[in-house]
VOKOL-621518 format. One record per residue: residue number from 1; residue in three letters; x negated, y negated, z negated of N, C-alpha, C, O, CB in turn. Coordinates in steps of 0.02 Angstrom, whole numbers, plus 50000, padded with zeros to 5 digits. Glycine has a CB too. Layout:
VOKOL-621518
REC  NUM  ALA  X  Y  Z  X  Y  Z  X  Y  Z  X  Y  Z  X  Y  Z
...
This chain:
VOKOL-621518
REC  1  VAL  48432  46231  51544  48475  46229  51538  48511  46259  51562  48557  46280  51527  48481  46197  51538
REC  2  THR  48508  46274  51634  48565  46311  51671  48557  46372  51647  48607  46401  51627  48564  46312  51750
REC  3  ASP  48492  46404  51644  48483  46483  51622  48517  46485  51555  48555  46533  51552  48399  46511  51613
REC  4  LYS  48516  46448  51500  48532  46488  51447  48619  46493  51430  48658  46526  51395  48490  46458  51387
REC  5  PHE  48620  46420  51498  48727  46418  51499  48724  46483  51529  48749  46522  51489  48788  46345  51564
REC  6  THR  48696  46528  51604  48712  46585  51621  48715  46631  51592  48755  46676  51606  48692  46598  51653
REC  7  GLU  48669  46634  51538  48628  46694  51469  48699  46688  51429  48720  46738  51399  48535  46655  51406
REC  8  SER  48736  46624  51429  48791  46630  51374  48850  46631  51391  48898  46627  51354  48791  46585  51332
REC  9  VAL  48848  46638  51457  48911  46653  51516  48917  46718  51505  48966  46749  51483  48897  46639  51602
REC  10  TYR  48832  46752  51530  48858  46829  51550  48867  46883  51451  48903  46924  51424  48766  46877  51623
REC  11  VAL  48814  46844  51440  48845  46872  51369  48918  46889  51328  48940  46939  51298  48824  46833  51333
REC  12  LEU  48945  46819  51345  49024  46795  51320  49066  46879  51370  49104  46925  51355  49055  46678  51367
REC  13  ALA  49037  46860  51418  49075  46915  51468  49059  46996  51470  49099  47029  51504  49060  46893  51541
REC  14  ASN  49026  47018  51450  49016  47064  51413  49010  47095  51340  48998  47153  51321  48987  47067  51431
REC  15  GLU  49020  47050  51314  49054  47069  51235  49102  47108  51239  49077  47164  51238  49083  47014  51193
REC  16  PRO  49151  47111  51242  49200  47126  51233  49210  47224  51249  49239  47270  51221  49237  47071  51274
REC  17  SER  49157  47214  51321  49120  47298  51330  49082  47318  51295  49067  47378  51295  49084  47316  51384
REC  18  VAL  49052  47270  51253  48994  47286  51220  49031  47350  51173  49021  47410  51169  48956  47214  51177
REC  19  ALA  49105  47275  51122  49144  47293  51069  49161  47365  51084  49165  47411  51043  49204  47248  51060
REC  20  LEU  49169  47367  51137  49232  47441  51156  49178  47488  51179  49198  47546  51184  49307  47428  51236
REC  21  TYR  49108  47477  51196  49081  47549  51190  49050  47565  51122  49017  47616  51130  49026  47561  51244
REC  22  ARG  49046  47542  51053  49032  47540  50999  49070  47564  50949  49053  47589  50895  49021  47495  50993
REC  23  LEU  49136  47551  50980  49193  47572  50963  49212  47649  50982  49233  47687  50938  49234  47526  50990
REC  24  GLN  49207  47664  51026  49203  47722  51082  49131  47772  51059  49137  47833  51053  49192  47681  51173
REC  25  GLU  49062  47737  51046  49037  47762  51035  49063  47804  50921  49063  47859  50894  48981  47718  51070
REC  26  HIS  49071  47772  50911  49104  47783  50824  49132  47820  50824  49116  47866  50787  49146  47741  50785
REC  27  VAL  49198  47828  50869  49262  47879  50859  49228  47919  50882  49227  47963  50838  49336  47872  50893
REC  28  ARG  49182  47944  50941  49155  47996  50946  49121  48055  50897  49122  48116  50892  49124  47977  50978
REC  29  ARG  49100  48012  50873  49052  48023  50798  49087  48070  50773  49087  48131  50778  49043  47960  50737
REC  30  SER  49133  48009  50733  49178  48015  50681  49231  48058  50675  49252  48071  50619  49200  47965  50674
REC  31  LEU  49264  48089  50733  49321  48104  50750  49301  48165  50727  49324  48175  50671  49348  48091  50817
REC  32  PRO  49249  48234  50756  49234  48313  50734  49264  48301  50655  49310  48335  50633  49135  48344  50738
REC  33  GLU  49229  48244  50614  49239  48247  50543  49289  48270  50520  49308  48320  50488  49236  48197  50516
REC  34  LEU  49325  48187  50561  49415  48185  50524  49431  48230  50547  49465  48253  50500  49477  48128  50539
REC  35  ALA  49436  48273  50592  49473  48353  50622  49474  48381  50568  49525  48391  50535  49433  48406  50681
REC  36  GLN  49393  48406  50546  49383  48467  50509  49421  48436  50455  49471  48470  50444  49305  48495  50493
REC  37  HIS  49417  48373  50409  49465  48353  50339  49541  48366  50376  49590  48383  50343  49453  48252  50303
REC  38  LYS  49543  48359  50425  49647  48370  50437  49650  48449  50428  49701  48473  50404  49691  48346  50544
REC  39  ALA  49594  48496  50446  49611  48530  50445  49611  48570  50359  49652  48611  50336  49587  48545  50498
REC  40  ASP  49561  48547  50333  49568  48565  50260  49608  48558  50229  49626  48604  50192  49537  48548  50227
REC  41  MET  49653  48474  50231  49693  48457  50189  49762  48513  50217  49805  48534  50178  49700  48371  50191
REC  42  GLN  49758  48526  50276  49838  48582  50290  49826  48645  50256  49869  48689  50248  49857  48610  50383
REC  43  ARG  49777  48647  50240  49758  48701  50233  49786  48716  50145  49831  48748  50117  49679  48702  50255
REC  44  TRP  49721  48666  50123  49753  48641  50045  49832  48648  50022  49862  48668  49972  49741  48558  50038
REC  45  GLU  49849  48624  50081  49942  48617  50058  49954  48680  50060  49964  48711  50007  50005  48573  50113
REC  46  GLU  49956  48712  50123  49969  48779  50129  49974  48814  50072  50023  48842  50048  49927  48807  50164
REC  47  GLN  49911  48807  50050  49884  48845  49980  49924  48841  49889  49939  48873  49839  49802  48808  49973
REC  48  SER  49924  48760  49928  49971  48720  49848  50043  48733  49860  50085  48719  49817  49965  48618  49837
REC  49  GLN  50057  48759  49919  50126  48784  49913  50128  48856  49906  50179  48879  49879  50166  48765  49972
REC  50  GLY  50096  48885  49919  50095  48943  49906  50089  48946  49807  50131  48983  49782  50032  48975  49956
REC  51  ALA  50059  48924  49775  50053  48891  49701  50117  48878  49687  50150  48913  49648  50010  48824  49692
REC  52  VAL  50137  48832  49713  50218  48807  49705  50254  48846  49677  50276  48854  49620  50255  48795  49763
REC  53  TYR  50262  48885  49759  50332  48949  49749  50309  48997  49702  50354  49031  49677  50355  49000  49823
REC  54  THR  50242  49011  49681  50229  49047  49631  50263  49052  49558  50296  49095  49529  50174  49036  49628
REC  55  VAL  50232  48964  49536  50261  48963  49499  50339  48965  49495  50373  49010  49471  50236  48929  49480
REC  56  GLU  50363  48907  49525  50460  48930  49538  50455  48997  49520  50474  49014  49464  50504  48927  49631
REC  57  TYR  50430  49044  49565  50457  49140  49536  50449  49136  49458  50498  49139  49421  50387  49225  49569
REC  58  ALA  50386  49128  49436  50378  49144  49377  50403  49117  49315  50409  49143  49260  50330  49144  49375
REC  59  CYS  50414  49065  49335  50464  49037  49273  50547  49036  49308  50580  48989  49286  50437  48942  49245
REC  60  SER  50575  49071  49346  50642  49098  49372  50645  49160  49306  50680  49165  49256  50638  49131  49471
REC  61  ALA  50586  49205  49337  50578  49252  49291  50576  49246  49235  50615  49280  49201  50540  49278  49297
REC  62  VAL  50545  49216  49213  50539  49159  49135  50630  49168  49079  50649  49194  49026  50533  49033  49181
REC  63  LYS  50662  49124  49140  50724  49106  49123  50738  49180  49126  50736  49207  49071  50765  49050  49168
REC  64  ASN  50750  49216  49175  50815  49272  49180  50793  49316  49123  50830  49365  49122  50825  49322  49261
REC  65  LEU  50757  49318  49084  50714  49368  49039  50777  49322  48969  50831  49332  48941  50591  49352  49036
REC  66  VAL  50719  49270  48975  50766  49222  48898  50843  49229  48925  50860  49272  48884  50742  49108  48888
REC  67  ASP  50900  49217  48963  50946  49271  48963  50968  49292  48976  51026  49279  48993  50969  49282  48953
REC  68  SER  50941  49344  48979  50960  49443  48970  50943  49440  48910  50945  49499  48894  50910  49517  49016
REC  69  SER  50914  49392  48828  50912  49434  48780  50957  49428  48731  50946  49425  48670  50858  49435  48758
REC  70  ILE  51032  49426  48774  51086  49435  48731  51133  49513  48745  51174  49543  48711  51131  49365  48741
REC  71  TYR  51104  49524  48814  51090  49602  48841  51057  49648  48795  51078  49702  48775  51044  49603  48904
REC  72  PHE  51000  49619  48782  50956  49649  48728  50994  49668  48674  50999  49728  48662  50903  49606  48704
REC  73  ARG  51025  49620  48633  51015  49622  48547  51090  49669  48566  51117  49695  48517  51017  49525  48480
REC  74  SER  51119  49678  48627  51187  49700  48627  51147  49787  48609  51150  49818  48556  51241  49680  48715
REC  75  VAL  51115  49808  48671  51079  49856  48684  51055  49896  48619  51066  49955  48604  51027  49831  48723
REC  76  GLU  51012  49837  48577  50977  49859  48506  51041  49897  48455  51036  49951  48425  50941  49777  48462
REC  77  GLY  51114  49837  48457  51147  49847  48413  51197  49932  48456  51187  49988  48432  51188  49764  48392
REC  78  LEU  51223  49927  48489  51227  50016  48512  51186  50050  48496  51212  50105  48484  51227  50037  48578
REC  79  LEU  51105  50055  48484  51063  50079  48491  51064  50113  48410  51061  50174  48398  51012  50035  48523
REC  80  LYS  51067  50072  48372  51060  50059  48289  51128  50110  48290  51116  50169  48276  51069  49958  48248
REC  81  GLN  51204  50091  48306  51261  50095  48314  51261  50196  48297  51284  50229  48250  51284  50053  48394
REC  82  ALA  51215  50223  48377  51221  50294  48407  51171  50310  48342  51187  50363  48314  51191  50313  48501
REC  83  ILE  51110  50274  48310  51076  50321  48285  51097  50354  48196  51076  50400  48161  51006  50289  48294
REC  84  SER  51166  50276  48186  51194  50299  48139  51248  50354  48131  51269  50380  48079  51209  50255  48121
REC  85  ILE  51270  50368  48212  51327  50405  48210  51294  50481  48210  51324  50531  48189  51378  50385  48272
REC  86  ARG  51226  50480  48237  51174  50542  48241  51185  50564  48174  51215  50615  48160  51090  50525  48258
REC  87  ASP  51160  50523  48133  51141  50533  48058  51189  50561  48029  51191  50620  48012  51127  50475  48020
REC  88  HIS  51246  50504  48020  51302  50548  48004  51342  50616  48032  51380  50646  47994  51338  50510  48004
REC  89  MET  51334  50634  48089  51335  50707  48122  51283  50759  48087  51304  50813  48066  51315  50700  48204
REC  90  ASN  51242  50749  48085  51177  50796  48064  51193  50819  47990  51189  50876  47967  51097  50751  48065
REC  91  ALA  51220  50737  47945  51238  50749  47877  51299  50786  47866  51312  50810  47810  51241  50690  47844
REC  92  THR  51334  50792  47909  51405  50820  47895  51374  50900  47925  51376  50947  47885  51485  50772  47946
REC  93  ALA  51354  50911  47979  51338  50973  48008  51306  51013  47939  51324  51070  47923  51283  50962  48076
REC  94  GLN  51267  50983  47910  51229  51019  47839  51280  51017  47793  51282  51063  47753  51158  50977  47803
REC  95  GLY  51314  50983  47791  51371  50988  47712  51394  51073  47733  51389  51119  47692  51472  50911  47711
REC  96  HIS  51415  51081  47795  51451  51158  47814  51424  51225  47818  51460  51273  47832  51476  51158  47875
């Protein structure tokens, strides 16, 4: 009975240190993989931010094109007017 009691006290006394040893062992094994995952996530975040910037820039460029359509219509009208004036001047020059 005394041996069993002593053994029980010994196991109970050492149980926390065994648990901490197992925890340390687990952390030591899994830490490199976790560090790699963290590095991968940071790299993916940087790539994502670059892609977001590219998309935002492209959207801005398309919006500017849409907004500038009024200027293209104005230029088109002025070109048609210039062609009409040129044709009128050519017709007048041939008439003389």
